[in-house]
NUBABA-484014 format. One record per residue (C-alpha): residue in one letter; residue number from 1; x, y, z. Coordinates in nm, 4 decimals. Example, Ala and Ser with C-alpha at 12.3 -4.5 7.8 and 13.67 -1.06 7.14 Angstrom:
2
+---+-----+----------+----------+----------+
: r :   k :       xx :       yy :       zz :
+---+-----+----------+----------+----------+
: A :   1 :   1.2300 :  -0.4500 :   0.7800 :
: S :   2 :   1.3670 :  -0.1060 :   0.7140 :
+---+-----+----------+----------+----------+
//
This chain:
319
+---+-----+----------+----------+----------+
: r :   k :       xx :       yy :       zz :
+---+-----+----------+----------+----------+
: X :   1 : -10.5623 : -13.3481 :  23.3049 :
: X :   2 : -10.9319 : -13.3196 :  23.3697 :
: X :   3 : -10.9275 : -12.9556 :  23.2686 :
: X :   4 : -10.7544 : -13.0369 :  22.9325 :
: X :   5 : -10.9990 : -13.3143 :  22.8518 :
: X :   6 : -11.2934 : -13.0870 :  22.9318 :
: X :   7 : -11.1563 : -12.8143 :  22.6997 :
: X :   8 : -11.1187 : -13.0559 :  22.4076 :
: X :   9 : -11.4722 : -13.1865 :  22.4529 :
: X :  10 : -11.6078 : -12.8301 :  22.4663 :
: X :  11 : -11.4217 : -12.7302 :  22.1429 :
: X :  12 : -11.5559 : -13.0328 :  21.9517 :
: X :  13 : -11.9084 : -12.9548 :  22.0679 :
: X :  14 : -11.8827 : -12.5958 :  21.9351 :
: X :  15 : -11.7584 : -12.7221 :  21.5986 :
: X :  16 : -12.0503 : -12.9631 :  21.5738 :
: X :  17 : -12.3083 : -12.6942 :  21.6452 :
: X :  18 : -12.1644 : -12.4222 :  21.4128 :
: X :  19 : -12.0680 : -12.6475 :  21.1213 :
: X :  20 : -11.7449 : -12.6939 :  20.9313 :
: X :  21 : -11.6068 : -12.3746 :  20.7546 :
: X :  22 : -11.4881 : -12.5824 :  20.4642 :
: X :  23 : -11.8308 : -12.7319 :  20.4127 :
: X :  24 : -11.9922 : -12.3868 :  20.4242 :
: X :  25 : -11.7421 : -12.2464 :  20.1744 :
: X :  26 : -11.8037 : -12.5317 :  19.9336 :
: X :  27 : -12.1775 : -12.4702 :  19.9466 :
: X :  28 : -12.1412 : -12.0976 :  19.8692 :
: X :  29 : -11.9274 : -12.1692 :  19.5652 :
: X :  30 : -12.1821 : -12.4084 :  19.4063 :
: X :  31 : -12.3221 : -12.2658 :  19.0730 :
: X :  32 : -12.6998 : -12.2160 :  19.0449 :
: X :  33 : -12.8785 : -12.4243 :  18.7820 :
: X :  34 : -13.0262 : -12.2487 :  18.4705 :
: X :  35 : -13.3536 : -12.3459 :  18.2881 :
: X :  36 : -13.4382 : -12.3487 :  17.9127 :
: X :  37 : -13.7922 : -12.3282 :  17.7661 :
: X :  38 : -13.8920 : -12.6649 :  17.6294 :
: X :  39 : -14.2144 : -12.8206 :  17.5091 :
: X :  40 : -14.3622 : -13.1389 :  17.6466 :
: X :  41 : -14.1311 : -13.3472 :  17.4254 :
: X :  42 : -13.8206 : -13.1813 :  17.5624 :
: X :  43 : -13.7339 : -12.9836 :  17.2456 :
: X :  44 : -13.5812 : -12.6390 :  17.2969 :
: X :  45 : -13.8091 : -12.3487 :  17.1864 :
: X :  46 : -13.6177 : -12.0619 :  17.0211 :
: X :  47 : -13.8992 : -11.8481 :  16.8776 :
: X :  48 : -14.2295 : -11.8449 :  16.6948 :
: X :  49 : -14.3412 : -11.9269 :  16.3420 :
: X :  50 : -14.6324 : -11.7281 :  16.1973 :
: X :  51 : -14.8392 : -11.9060 :  15.9339 :
: X :  52 : -15.0567 : -11.6779 :  15.7191 :
: X :  53 : -15.3893 : -11.7664 :  15.5597 :
: X :  54 : -15.2291 : -11.7886 :  15.2142 :
: X :  55 : -14.9808 : -12.0518 :  15.3367 :
: X :  56 : -14.6746 : -11.8275 :  15.3618 :
: X :  57 : -14.4685 : -11.8377 :  15.6820 :
: X :  58 : -14.2533 : -11.5970 :  15.8820 :
: X :  59 : -14.0032 : -11.6826 :  16.1609 :
: X :  60 : -13.9881 : -11.4313 :  16.4470 :
: X :  61 : -13.8440 : -11.4050 :  16.7979 :
: X :  62 : -14.1857 : -11.3830 :  16.9610 :
: X :  63 : -14.5522 : -11.3436 :  16.8688 :
: X :  64 : -14.8592 : -11.2621 :  17.0746 :
: X :  65 : -15.2205 : -11.1532 :  17.0382 :
: X :  66 : -15.3408 : -10.8152 :  17.1621 :
: X :  67 : -15.7135 : -10.7678 :  17.1203 :
: X :  68 : -15.7888 : -10.8694 :  16.7619 :
: X :  69 : -15.4343 : -10.7997 :  16.6374 :
: X :  70 : -15.1248 : -11.0198 :  16.6127 :
: X :  71 : -14.7951 : -10.8611 :  16.7184 :
: X :  72 : -14.4454 : -10.9940 :  16.6470 :
: X :  73 : -14.0943 : -10.9163 :  16.7651 :
: X :  74 : -13.7940 : -10.9463 :  16.5317 :
: X :  75 : -13.4388 : -10.8276 :  16.5970 :
: X :  76 : -13.5522 : -10.6240 :  16.8984 :
: X :  77 : -13.8350 : -10.4464 :  16.7085 :
: X :  78 : -14.2054 : -10.5042 :  16.7655 :
: X :  79 : -14.4690 : -10.4536 :  16.4957 :
: X :  80 : -14.8324 : -10.5381 :  16.4293 :
: X :  81 : -14.9131 : -10.7696 :  16.1386 :
: X :  82 : -15.1566 : -10.6404 :  15.8796 :
: X :  83 : -15.1998 : -10.9715 :  15.6957 :
: X :  84 : -15.4520 : -11.2329 :  15.8114 :
: X :  85 : -15.2886 : -11.5043 :  16.0242 :
: X :  86 : -15.3979 : -11.8668 :  16.0315 :
: X :  87 : -15.2009 : -11.9721 :  16.3402 :
: X :  88 : -14.8771 : -11.9206 :  16.5384 :
: X :  89 : -14.6504 : -12.2159 :  16.6269 :
: X :  90 : -14.3444 : -12.2680 :  16.8446 :
: X :  91 : -14.0139 : -12.2788 :  16.6583 :
: X :  92 : -13.7511 : -12.5273 :  16.7757 :
: X :  93 : -13.3717 : -12.5193 :  16.7824 :
: X :  94 : -13.3093 : -12.7822 :  16.5149 :
: X :  95 : -13.6026 : -12.6789 :  16.2972 :
: X :  96 : -13.5052 : -12.5295 :  15.9558 :
: X :  97 : -13.5406 : -12.1512 :  15.9291 :
: X :  98 : -13.7988 : -12.0115 :  15.6868 :
: X :  99 : -13.8390 : -11.6691 :  15.5355 :
: X : 100 : -14.1439 : -11.4895 :  15.4073 :
: X : 101 : -14.2129 : -11.6485 :  15.0713 :
: X : 102 : -14.2791 : -11.4356 :  14.7653 :
: X : 103 : -14.6399 : -11.4377 :  14.6460 :
: X : 104 : -14.7048 : -11.6853 :  14.3663 :
: X : 105 : -14.6733 : -11.5370 :  14.0158 :
: X : 106 : -14.9920 : -11.4225 :  13.8513 :
: X : 107 : -15.1132 : -11.6537 :  13.5771 :
: X : 108 : -15.0755 : -11.5266 :  13.2229 :
: X : 109 : -15.3963 : -11.3711 :  13.0884 :
: X : 110 : -15.5878 : -11.6011 :  12.8564 :
: X : 111 : -15.5305 : -11.5459 :  12.4860 :
: X : 112 : -15.8184 : -11.3895 :  12.2985 :
: X : 113 : -15.9596 : -11.5851 :  12.0060 :
: X : 114 : -15.8935 : -11.4755 :  11.6488 :
: X : 115 : -16.1304 : -11.2151 :  11.5050 :
: X : 116 : -16.2773 : -11.2531 :  11.1593 :
: X : 117 : -16.4065 : -10.9402 :  10.9860 :
: X : 118 : -16.5932 : -10.8930 :  10.6595 :
: X : 119 : -16.5529 : -10.5408 :  10.5172 :
: X : 120 : -16.8331 : -10.4308 :  10.2842 :
: X : 121 : -16.8054 : -10.1921 :   9.9914 :
: X : 122 : -17.0403 :  -9.9450 :  10.1599 :
: X : 123 : -16.7921 :  -9.8931 :  10.4445 :
: X : 124 : -16.9594 : -10.1207 :  10.6974 :
: X : 125 : -16.7924 : -10.4226 :  10.8511 :
: X : 126 : -16.9169 : -10.7408 :  11.0194 :
: X : 127 : -16.7500 : -10.9498 :  11.2865 :
: X : 128 : -16.8354 : -11.3153 :  11.2255 :
: X : 129 : -16.7672 : -11.6476 :  11.3937 :
: X : 130 : -16.6667 : -11.8252 :  11.0741 :
: X : 131 : -16.6555 : -11.7493 :  10.7021 :
: X : 132 : -16.6389 : -11.9743 :  10.3955 :
: X : 133 : -16.5634 : -11.8159 :  10.0608 :
: X : 134 : -16.7180 : -11.9524 :   9.7401 :
: X : 135 : -16.6907 : -11.8426 :   9.3784 :
: X : 136 : -16.9842 : -11.5993 :   9.3884 :
: X : 137 : -16.9465 : -11.4674 :   9.7443 :
: X : 138 : -16.9088 : -11.5949 :  10.0999 :
: X : 139 : -17.1126 : -11.7746 :  10.3650 :
: X : 140 : -17.0623 : -11.6562 :  10.7212 :
: X : 141 : -17.1870 : -11.7785 :  11.0574 :
: X : 142 : -17.2956 : -11.5641 :  11.3512 :
: X : 143 : -17.4265 : -11.7696 :  11.6391 :
: X : 144 : -17.6752 : -12.0171 :  11.4901 :
: X : 145 : -17.7314 : -11.8146 :  11.1714 :
: X : 146 : -17.5666 : -11.8876 :  10.8380 :
: X : 147 : -17.5880 : -11.5982 :  10.5899 :
: X : 148 : -17.4726 : -11.5505 :  10.2292 :
: X : 149 : -17.3083 : -11.2329 :  10.0953 :
: X : 150 : -17.2705 : -11.1706 :   9.7230 :
: X : 151 : -16.9177 : -11.1163 :   9.5972 :
: X : 152 : -16.9871 : -10.7646 :   9.4710 :
: X : 153 : -17.0788 : -10.6492 :   9.8235 :
: X : 154 : -16.7512 : -10.7662 :   9.9828 :
: X : 155 : -16.4479 : -10.5374 :   9.9902 :
: X : 156 : -16.2188 : -10.7746 :  10.1819 :
: X : 157 : -16.2104 : -11.0393 :  10.4536 :
: X : 158 : -15.9535 : -11.0225 :  10.7333 :
: X : 159 : -15.8569 : -11.2504 :  11.0204 :
: X : 160 : -15.6738 : -11.0674 :  11.2987 :
: X : 161 : -15.5018 : -11.1801 :  11.6149 :
: X : 162 : -15.5947 : -10.9365 :  11.8973 :
: X : 163 : -15.3022 : -11.0696 :  12.1032 :
: X : 164 : -15.0431 : -10.9263 :  11.8645 :
: X : 165 : -15.1929 : -10.6021 :  11.7350 :
: X : 166 : -15.1412 : -10.2671 :  11.9071 :
: X : 167 : -15.3358 : -10.1214 :  12.1976 :
: X : 168 : -15.5292 :  -9.8916 :  11.9611 :
: X : 169 : -15.7083 : -10.1954 :  11.8173 :
: X : 170 : -15.7897 : -10.3373 :  12.1569 :
: X : 171 : -15.9205 : -10.0068 :  12.2905 :
: X : 172 : -16.1064 :  -9.8656 :  11.9924 :
: X : 173 : -16.1595 : -10.1590 :  11.7545 :
: X : 174 : -16.0018 : -10.0142 :  11.4404 :
: X : 175 : -15.7202 : -10.1342 :  11.2200 :
: X : 176 : -15.6460 : -10.1182 :  10.8498 :
: X : 177 : -15.4857 : -10.4618 :  10.8699 :
: X : 178 : -15.1486 : -10.2981 :  10.7994 :
: X : 179 : -14.9537 : -10.1947 :  11.1095 :
: X : 180 : -14.7397 :  -9.9484 :  10.9131 :
: X : 181 : -15.0464 :  -9.7654 :  10.7809 :
: X : 182 : -15.2065 :  -9.7725 :  11.1260 :
: X : 183 : -14.8941 :  -9.6088 :  11.2670 :
: X : 184 : -14.8960 :  -9.3362 :  10.9973 :
: X : 185 : -15.2603 :  -9.2614 :  11.0799 :
: X : 186 : -15.1828 :  -9.2304 :  11.4521 :
: X : 187 : -14.8717 :  -9.0167 :  11.4023 :
: X : 188 : -15.0340 :  -8.7727 :  11.1585 :
: X : 189 : -15.3533 :  -8.7522 :  11.3637 :
: X : 190 : -15.1487 :  -8.6671 :  11.6712 :
: X : 191 : -14.9305 :  -8.4181 :  11.4822 :
: X : 192 : -15.2170 :  -8.2232 :  11.3244 :
: X : 193 : -15.4649 :  -8.2635 :  11.6122 :
: X : 194 : -15.7171 :  -8.4812 :  11.4275 :
: X : 195 : -15.8744 :  -8.7895 :  11.5836 :
: X : 196 : -15.6926 :  -9.0855 :  11.4208 :
: X : 197 : -16.0195 :  -9.2759 :  11.4084 :
: X : 198 : -16.1732 :  -9.0069 :  11.1872 :
: X : 199 : -15.8717 :  -9.0242 :  10.9549 :
: X : 200 : -15.9109 :  -9.4031 :  10.9469 :
: X : 201 : -16.2784 :  -9.3754 :  10.8478 :
: X : 202 : -16.2031 :  -9.1263 :  10.5690 :
: X : 203 : -15.9321 :  -9.3517 :  10.4236 :
: X : 204 : -16.1577 :  -9.6570 :  10.4456 :
: X : 205 : -16.4377 :  -9.4740 :  10.2634 :
: X : 206 : -16.2104 :  -9.3131 :  10.0047 :
: X : 207 : -15.9791 :  -9.5974 :   9.9010 :
: X : 208 : -16.0434 :  -9.8993 :  10.1249 :
: X : 209 : -15.6707 :  -9.8766 :  10.2114 :
: X : 210 : -15.5482 :  -9.9401 :   9.8546 :
: X : 211 : -15.2311 :  -9.7322 :   9.8165 :
: X : 212 : -15.2565 :  -9.7302 :   9.4335 :
: X : 213 : -15.6262 :  -9.6374 :   9.4191 :
: X : 214 : -15.7268 :  -9.3880 :   9.1462 :
: X : 215 : -16.0779 :  -9.2565 :   9.0808 :
: X : 216 : -16.2287 :  -9.1786 :   8.7363 :
: X : 217 : -16.2012 :  -8.8076 :   8.8280 :
: X : 218 : -15.8261 :  -8.8365 :   8.8975 :
: X : 219 : -15.8176 :  -8.8614 :   9.2793 :
: X : 220 : -15.5100 :  -9.0546 :   9.3910 :
: X : 221 : -15.3841 :  -9.2702 :   9.6760 :
: X : 222 : -15.5225 :  -9.3722 :  10.0127 :
: X : 223 : -15.7109 :  -9.0517 :  10.0913 :
: X : 224 : -15.7919 :  -8.9859 :   9.7234 :
: X : 225 : -15.6281 :  -8.6445 :   9.6863 :
: X : 226 : -15.7007 :  -8.4474 :   9.3710 :
: X : 227 : -15.3815 :  -8.3198 :   9.1987 :
: X : 228 : -15.4485 :  -7.9585 :   9.3024 :
: X : 229 : -15.5048 :  -8.0582 :   9.6665 :
: X : 230 : -15.1911 :  -8.2730 :   9.6639 :
: X : 231 : -14.9828 :  -7.9771 :   9.5373 :
: X : 232 : -15.1371 :  -7.7449 :   9.7964 :
: X : 233 : -15.0119 :  -7.9673 :  10.0789 :
: X : 234 : -14.6756 :  -8.0590 :   9.9291 :
: X : 235 : -14.7583 :  -8.4148 :   9.8257 :
: X : 236 : -14.5211 :  -8.4767 :   9.5345 :
: X : 237 : -14.5709 :  -8.8558 :   9.5361 :
: X : 238 : -14.9446 :  -8.9197 :   9.5813 :
: X : 239 : -14.8985 :  -9.2975 :   9.5800 :
: X : 240 : -14.6507 :  -9.2819 :   9.8676 :
: X : 241 : -14.8643 :  -9.3716 :  10.1738 :
: X : 242 : -14.6621 :  -9.1527 :  10.4123 :
: X : 243 : -14.6942 :  -8.8401 :  10.1935 :
: X : 244 : -15.0566 :  -8.9057 :  10.1025 :
: X : 245 : -15.1778 :  -8.9646 :  10.4599 :
: X : 246 : -14.9859 :  -8.6597 :  10.5783 :
: X : 247 : -15.1402 :  -8.4370 :  10.3099 :
: X : 248 : -15.4902 :  -8.5789 :  10.3565 :
: X : 249 : -15.4793 :  -8.5407 :  10.7346 :
: X : 250 : -15.3515 :  -8.1835 :  10.7024 :
: X : 251 : -15.6351 :  -8.1049 :  10.4618 :
: X : 252 : -15.8901 :  -8.2596 :  10.6993 :
: X : 253 : -15.7512 :  -8.0483 :  10.9844 :
: X : 254 : -15.7831 :  -7.7325 :  10.7726 :
: X : 255 : -16.1478 :  -7.8143 :  10.7003 :
: X : 256 : -16.2261 :  -7.8839 :  11.0660 :
: X : 257 : -16.0718 :  -7.5496 :  11.1587 :
: X : 258 : -16.2601 :  -7.3687 :  10.8812 :
: X : 259 : -16.5981 :  -7.5025 :  11.0002 :
: X : 260 : -16.5319 :  -7.4697 :  11.3742 :
: X : 261 : -16.4883 :  -7.8409 :  11.4342 :
: X : 262 : -16.8189 :  -7.9492 :  11.2737 :
: X : 263 : -16.7319 :  -8.2962 :  11.1462 :
: X : 264 : -17.0245 :  -8.3209 :  10.9035 :
: X : 265 : -16.9258 :  -7.9997 :  10.7217 :
: X : 266 : -16.5575 :  -8.1014 :  10.7127 :
: X : 267 : -16.6545 :  -8.4357 :  10.5598 :
: X : 268 : -16.8865 :  -8.2702 :  10.3057 :
: X : 269 : -16.6023 :  -8.0357 :  10.2072 :
: X : 270 : -16.3574 :  -8.3271 :  10.1743 :
: X : 271 : -16.5995 :  -8.4969 :   9.9353 :
: X : 272 : -16.7426 :  -8.2047 :   9.7371 :
: X : 273 : -16.4992 :  -7.9197 :   9.8093 :
: X : 274 : -16.5228 :  -7.6459 :  10.0678 :
: X : 275 : -16.6515 :  -7.4020 :   9.8046 :
: X : 276 : -16.9716 :  -7.6032 :   9.7614 :
: X : 277 : -17.0355 :  -7.6062 :  10.1366 :
: X : 278 : -16.9866 :  -7.2286 :  10.1512 :
: X : 279 : -17.2159 :  -7.1831 :   9.8499 :
: X : 280 : -17.4973 :  -7.3595 :  10.0404 :
: X : 281 : -17.4615 :  -7.1435 :  10.3495 :
: X : 282 : -17.2400 :  -7.3711 :  10.5552 :
: X : 283 : -17.4680 :  -7.6680 :  10.4996 :
: X : 284 : -17.4139 :  -8.0130 :  10.3537 :
: X : 285 : -17.4799 :  -7.9723 :   9.9790 :
: X : 286 : -17.7897 :  -8.1527 :   9.8461 :
: X : 287 : -17.5850 :  -8.3987 :   9.6405 :
: X : 288 : -17.6752 :  -8.7641 :   9.6915 :
: X : 289 : -17.3124 :  -8.8820 :   9.6871 :
: X : 290 : -17.2008 :  -8.6179 :   9.9382 :
: X : 291 : -17.4920 :  -8.6748 :  10.1735 :
: X : 292 : -17.4394 :  -9.0519 :  10.1696 :
: X : 293 : -17.0678 :  -8.9971 :  10.2267 :
: X : 294 : -17.1296 :  -8.7728 :  10.5290 :
: X : 295 : -17.4012 :  -8.9991 :  10.6679 :
: X : 296 : -17.1925 :  -9.3172 :  10.6575 :
: X : 297 : -16.8799 :  -9.1735 :  10.8134 :
: X : 298 : -17.0600 :  -8.9555 :  11.0698 :
: X : 299 : -17.2749 :  -9.2455 :  11.1912 :
: X : 300 : -16.9751 :  -9.4729 :  11.2459 :
: X : 301 : -16.7759 :  -9.1925 :  11.4044 :
: X : 302 : -17.0531 :  -9.1147 :  11.6542 :
: X : 303 : -17.1203 :  -9.4787 :  11.7416 :
: X : 304 : -16.7619 :  -9.5934 :  11.7813 :
: X : 305 : -16.5566 :  -9.2854 :  11.8466 :
: X : 306 : -16.2101 :  -9.2957 :  11.9992 :
: X : 307 : -16.1244 :  -9.0461 :  12.2790 :
: X : 308 : -16.1412 :  -8.6909 :  12.1456 :
: X : 309 : -15.7985 :  -8.5354 :  12.0791 :
: X : 310 : -15.9200 :  -8.2225 :  11.9018 :
: X : 311 : -16.1703 :  -8.0706 :  12.1473 :
: X : 312 : -16.3971 :  -8.0142 :  11.8488 :
: X : 313 : -16.7759 :  -8.0209 :  11.8394 :
: X : 314 : -16.9673 :  -8.2692 :  11.6303 :
: X : 315 : -17.3181 :  -8.2300 :  11.4959 :
: X : 316 : -17.5537 :  -8.4327 :  11.2828 :
: X : 317 : -17.5565 :  -8.3644 :  10.9080 :
: X : 318 : -17.7714 :  -8.0663 :  10.8234 :
: X : 319 : -18.0494 :  -8.1262 :  10.5796 :
+---+-----+----------+----------+----------+
//
């Protein structure tokens, strides 16, 4: 009996020292606790939000600074930002997602003011701030000056909107006031290899863009072709602007070629005939009308010339 009691006491003592197997098994099966990144308010952080200097934002998985550069990680890919960054913020679980915003649209360019031009009978033109026509002429303002022009000096007055005319006007400052005629000048100049601005100046001097113009000597149309010249270049309808400008431009090209691209001699030939220029040894003939004609057009062509399309040389009128 004493032996049995001693054995029971010894068994219980061993159990107490080693611990219960059930208790140990329960402890090994207990799941470890996991942690989630939170800020000091307890909100769950799920990434970073990059805010650029221009106010645009970009949501990324992570962002960090390396030296002077800002790096980001998106969808497992890291890259360095090239745009200036204002700051980087934590992005939270319930915070709305943002995407990189498109840059704001550029404002429309300001509209240019209307341009008022006075064209004079001698081929010159004036840009003025304001003009007021009266029975015997016109008063115009430029800055603080108010000036009167007699009616007989004025060829025409035009108001043009630079926002609606073609690029040629904006770049080179010439227009007949008729877009169809401007287009014919450009097309024929390009086709025959003559600077359209030179063609424009010849037409302005010859007819002031009047399609039905006729001189006392019988010259006809915009470029004032004589009947023989019109026939030579196939102009059957001299008062048709398309035919007349084509024939006149072709004639001008022939003269430029004949005199090796010398604009003054081509102009003298257009006014007085190439035979007269040849008679005077390839010089501008000593006729007052021809010399004034060459002087006016050459001066304007030199001072306000469009880009050269002919690769021709220009020289001052020979005296």
